[in-house]
C-alpha positions in Angstrom: 131.2 4.2 173.3 134.4 6.2 173.8 134.8 9.3 171.6 137.4 8.9 168.8 138.5 10.4 165.5 137.7 8.6 162.3 140.1 8.8 159.4 140.1 7.4 155.8 143.7 7.6 154.3 144.2 7.5 150.5 146.9 4.8 150.5 148.9 2.5 152.8 151.7 5.0 153.2 149.2 7.6 154.4 147.6 5.1 156.8 151.0 4.3 158.4 151.9 8.0 158.5 148.6 8.9 160.1 148.9 6.2 162.7 152.4 7.1 163.6 151.6 10.8 163.7 148.6 10.2 166.0 150.6 8.0 168.3 153.3 10.7 168.7 151.0 13.7 168.9 148.7 12.1 171.5 151.6 10.8 173.6 151.1 7.1 172.9 147.3 7.2 172.5 146.0 4.0 171.0 145.4 4.0 167.3 143.5 1.2 165.6 143.0 0.2 161.9 139.5 -1.1 161.1 138.2 -3.1 158.1 135.4 -5.5 159.0 135.4 -4.4 162.6 133.9 -7.7 163.8 136.1 -7.8 166.9 137.2 -4.1 167.3 133.7 -2.6 167.3 132.5 -5.2 169.9 135.5 -4.4 172.2 134.9 -0.7 171.8 131.3 -1.1 172.8 132.4 -2.9 175.9 135.1 -0.2 176.5 137.8 -2.8 176.5 139.3 -1.0 173.4 139.2 2.8 173.7 141.3 4.1 170.7 141.7 7.8 170.2 141.9 7.4 166.5 140.4 4.8 164.2 141.8 4.5 160.7 139.5 2.9 158.0 141.5 0.9 155.5 138.6 -0.5 153.5 139.3 1.9 150.6 143.0 0.7 150.2 143.8 -1.8 147.4 144.4 -4.7 149.8 141.5 -6.9 148.9 143.0 -9.2 146.2 144.0 -12.9 146.2 146.8 -13.4 143.7 149.4 -16.1 142.7 152.9 -15.1 143.7 155.9 -15.4 141.3 157.1 -18.4 143.3 153.7 -20.2 142.8 152.4 -19.5 146.2 149.4 -17.3 147.2 149.2 -13.6 148.2 146.2 -12.7 150.3 145.4 -9.0 150.9 144.8 -7.7 154.4 141.1 -6.8 153.7 140.2 -10.0 151.9 136.9 -11.2 153.5 136.9 -14.6 155.2 134.1 -15.8 152.9 136.0 -14.8 149.7 139.2 -16.5 151.0 137.4 -19.7 152.1 135.6 -20.1 148.8 138.5 -19.1 146.5 139.2 -21.9 144.0 143.0 -21.9 144.6 142.5 -22.0 148.4 140.1 -24.9 148.1 142.3 -26.8 145.8 145.8 -26.2 147.2 145.3 -25.0 150.8 142.2 -26.9 151.8 143.0 -26.8 155.5 142.7 -23.0 155.4 139.3 -23.1 153.7 138.1 -25.7 156.2 139.3 -23.7 159.2 137.7 -20.5 158.1 134.3 -22.2 157.4 134.5 -23.8 160.9 134.5 -20.3 162.4 131.8 -17.8 163.2 128.7 -17.5 161.1 128.2 -16.8 157.4 127.3 -13.1 158.2 130.5 -12.6 160.2 132.7 -14.3 157.6 131.3 -11.9 155.0 132.7 -9.0 157.0 135.7 -10.4 158.8 139.1 -9.9 157.1 142.4 -11.6 156.9 144.3 -9.1 158.9 141.6 -8.7 161.4 141.6 -12.4 162.0 145.3 -12.4 162.6 144.7 -9.7 165.3 141.6 -11.3 166.8 141.7 -11.0 170.6 140.8 -13.5 173.3 137.3 -14.4 174.4 138.3 -14.8 178.0 135.4 -13.4 180.1 137.7 -11.5 182.4 139.4 -9.7 179.6 136.0 -8.6 178.2 134.6 -7.5 181.5 136.1 -4.1 182.5 134.7 -4.6 186.1 137.2 -7.4 186.5 141.0 -7.3 186.8 143.0 -8.6 183.8 146.7 -8.4 183.1 146.0 -8.4 179.4 143.7 -5.4 179.5 145.4 -3.6 182.4 148.9 -4.8 183.2 149.6 -5.6 186.8 146.0 -6.1 187.9 146.2 -9.9 188.1 144.7 -12.9 186.3 141.5 -14.0 188.1 141.0 -16.7 185.4 143.8 -18.9 187.0 141.6 -19.5 190.0 138.3 -18.7 188.4 136.3 -19.7 185.3 138.9 -21.2 183.0 137.2 -24.1 181.2 137.7 -22.5 177.8 141.2 -21.2 178.4 144.7 -22.3 177.4 146.8 -25.3 178.6 149.8 -24.6 176.4 152.0 -21.5 176.5 150.5 -20.1 179.7 152.2 -18.1 182.4 151.4 -17.0 185.9 150.2 -13.8 184.4 147.8 -15.0 181.7 146.1 -18.2 180.5 143.9 -16.6 177.8 143.4 -18.7 174.7 143.9 -17.4 171.1 140.5 -17.8 169.5 141.3 -17.9 165.8 140.6 -20.9 163.5 142.2 -19.3 160.5 145.5 -18.7 162.3 145.8 -22.3 163.3 145.6 -23.3 159.6 148.0 -20.6 158.6 150.5 -21.8 161.2 150.4 -25.3 159.7 150.9 -23.8 156.2 153.8 -21.7 157.4 152.3 -18.3 156.2 154.3 -15.2 156.2 152.7 -11.8 157.3 153.8 -8.7 155.5 153.8 -5.4 157.3 154.4 -1.8 156.3 155.6 0.5 159.2 157.4 3.7 159.7 160.7 2.0 159.1 159.6 0.3 155.8 158.3 -3.1 154.9 159.1 -6.3 156.6 158.0 -10.0 156.5 157.2 -11.9 159.6 156.8 -15.7 159.7 153.5 -16.5 161.4 155.3 -18.5 164.1 157.1 -15.3 165.2 154.0 -13.0 164.8 152.1 -13.9 168.0 154.0 -13.9 171.2 153.6 -15.9 174.5 152.1 -13.9 177.4 155.1 -14.3 179.8 155.1 -11.4 182.1 153.6 -9.0 179.4 150.4 -10.5 178.3 149.2 -7.1 176.9 151.7 -7.5 174.2 150.1 -10.1 171.8 152.1 -9.7 168.5 155.4 -8.2 167.4 153.7 -5.3 165.6 155.0 -1.9 166.4 153.0 1.4 166.7 151.8 2.4 163.3 152.4 -1.0 161.7 149.8 -2.0 159.0 149.4 -5.6 157.8 149.3 -5.3 154.1 149.0 -9.0 153.0 149.8 -12.6 153.9 151.7 -15.0 151.6 151.5 -18.8 151.6 154.3 -20.9 150.2 154.1 -23.0 147.1 151.4 -25.7 147.5 152.7 -29.1 148.7 152.1 -31.6 145.9 149.9 -34.5 147.0 149.5 -33.3 150.5 146.6 -34.4 152.7 145.0 -31.6 154.6 142.3 -31.6 157.4 141.0 -29.1 159.9 139.1 -30.6 162.8 137.3 -28.5 165.4 135.7 -29.8 168.6 133.4 -27.4 170.5 130.3 -27.4 172.8 127.9 -27.0 169.9 128.3 -27.7 166.2 128.3 -24.1 164.9 128.8 -20.5 166.0 131.2 -21.6 168.8 134.9 -21.3 169.6 137.1 -24.3 169.8 137.7 -26.4 172.9 140.4 -28.1 170.8 141.2 -28.1 167.1 143.9 -29.5 164.8 145.2 -28.4 161.5 147.0 -31.2 159.7 149.1 -31.2 156.5 150.8 -34.4 155.6 152.5 -36.2 152.7 152.5 -40.0 152.7 154.5 -42.5 150.7 154.2 -46.3 150.9 152.2 -46.2 154.1 154.7 -43.9 155.9 154.5 -40.2 156.7 157.2 -38.4 154.8 156.5 -34.7 155.9 154.1 -33.3 158.4 152.9 -29.8 159.5 150.7 -29.8 162.7 149.1 -26.9 164.6 146.5 -26.9 167.4 143.8 -24.4 168.3 141.7 -23.8 171.4 144.5 -25.0 173.7 147.3 -22.4 173.3 147.8 -18.8 174.1 148.8 -18.4 170.5 148.1 -20.6 167.4 150.1 -23.7 168.5 152.5 -25.2 166.0 153.8 -28.6 167.3 157.2 -29.5 166.1 157.1 -32.4 168.6 154.2 -34.0 167.0 155.7 -33.4 163.5 159.0 -35.1 164.4 157.1 -38.1 165.9 155.1 -38.6 162.8 157.8 -38.3 160.1 159.2 -41.7 159.1 156.5 -43.5 161.1 153.7 -45.7 159.8 150.3 -44.5 159.0 148.4 -46.1 161.9 146.4 -45.1 165.1 149.3 -46.0 167.4 151.7 -43.6 165.7 149.1 -40.9 165.6 148.4 -41.3 169.3 152.1 -41.1 170.0 152.3 -37.8 168.1 149.3 -36.5 170.1 151.0 -37.4 173.3 154.1 -35.5 172.2 152.0 -32.4 171.2 150.4 -32.2 174.7 153.5 -33.2 176.7 154.0 -29.7 178.2 150.4 -28.9 178.8 149.6 -27.2 182.2 145.9 -27.5 183.0 144.0 -25.3 185.4 141.1 -26.2 187.8 138.4 -26.6 185.1 140.2 -27.4 181.8 142.2 -30.5 182.5 139.8 -32.4 180.2 141.4 -30.4 177.3 144.5 -32.6 177.4 142.7 -35.7 176.4 140.3 -33.9 174.2 143.2 -32.3 172.2 145.0 -35.7 172.0 141.9 -37.3 170.5 141.2 -34.3 168.2 144.7 -34.6 166.7 144.6 -38.4 166.5 141.2 -38.3 164.7 142.4 -35.5 162.3 145.4 -37.6 161.3 143.1 -40.6 160.7 140.8 -38.4 158.6 143.7 -37.1 156.5 145.1 -40.5 155.8 141.8 -42.4 155.4 
C-alpha cells in the first residue's frame, strides 16, 4: 500500500483546514477522509487510490440521526448503514431508504459503511479497479476499454464516449427518490447540495464524479418532511440474491387517490452513471390510473434515452420490468 500520513482532527473545522492545508502544501496531492473505509481501503490496497494524507473523522460528532425543525430527518455523515436502515423513523417514514440499504452489501459491511462514504462510493468497473488497464476515470486521457470490452454490468443511461461506468450505490438511488440534500463544510463555509446536483455525468471528465471541492467535508444529509400516505418500494435485480451489485433497481415513492397516481418520485440504479432520477417516468405516472399498462408506459419513458453497449443491451428490458414490477408492488 502507498505510504500516507494519518490524521485525527478534533472537530469538523479542523478536518477541513487540515485537508485544505495538505492540498496546498503538497501541490494538489490527494487527501481523503475516512470513516468506515469499506471502499477507500480496498482501492488503496489496489493502488487505485493513493492519497498522501488520510483524515479520520470517526471521532467527530457526526453519527446522530435527528428530527429537523421542519419535521424531516437529519442523518450524520458517519451514521453506519445498519443503524440508518434499522432506525424506527426511517423504517416508518422513509421505508424505501431502509429497503435499499438492506439490499446492499453484507451485514458486516453495513455495520461499518457510512452515509457519507456511500454517497462517495466509486464504481465497480473492472477497468477502473485494475491499474494495469487504461481508464479515463482513474487516469484522464487513457481511454475507456469498457466500451468495446467487458461491459455487461455497466451503464446505459448518462454515458459518454469517455466513460460508461455505473454508480454502484443502492442507498443513493433511494435518496434520489426522496430528494435528499447533502450538507457540506468547506474552506468557504457551509453549503447545501440537492442530491440530484451532487453527482455529475462523466461527459469528457469522468474523473470528476461529484461537485465537491478540495477540502470539502460532508457533515450530514437531510430528508424532507415525510410524505403522508406514500407507498414506497425498493426493488433490486441482480445475478444472485445477496452480496451482489444491481443489474437494475428501482426506488419508487407514490401517493395514490381513487385509483390514480397523484404524485410520484422515481429513481433507477444499476443502469446509470449516477443515481438516476427519472422525471419522464414521474410525469407519465401522475394523473394516470394504477394499472400495469400505465406502469409499463412510465418504464418506457424512463429508458427512452438508453444507449446500450455490446454486452448490456438486456438491461433496457430488465430495467423496464424492474420499474413496472416495483410500481405494482407499491400499489398492490
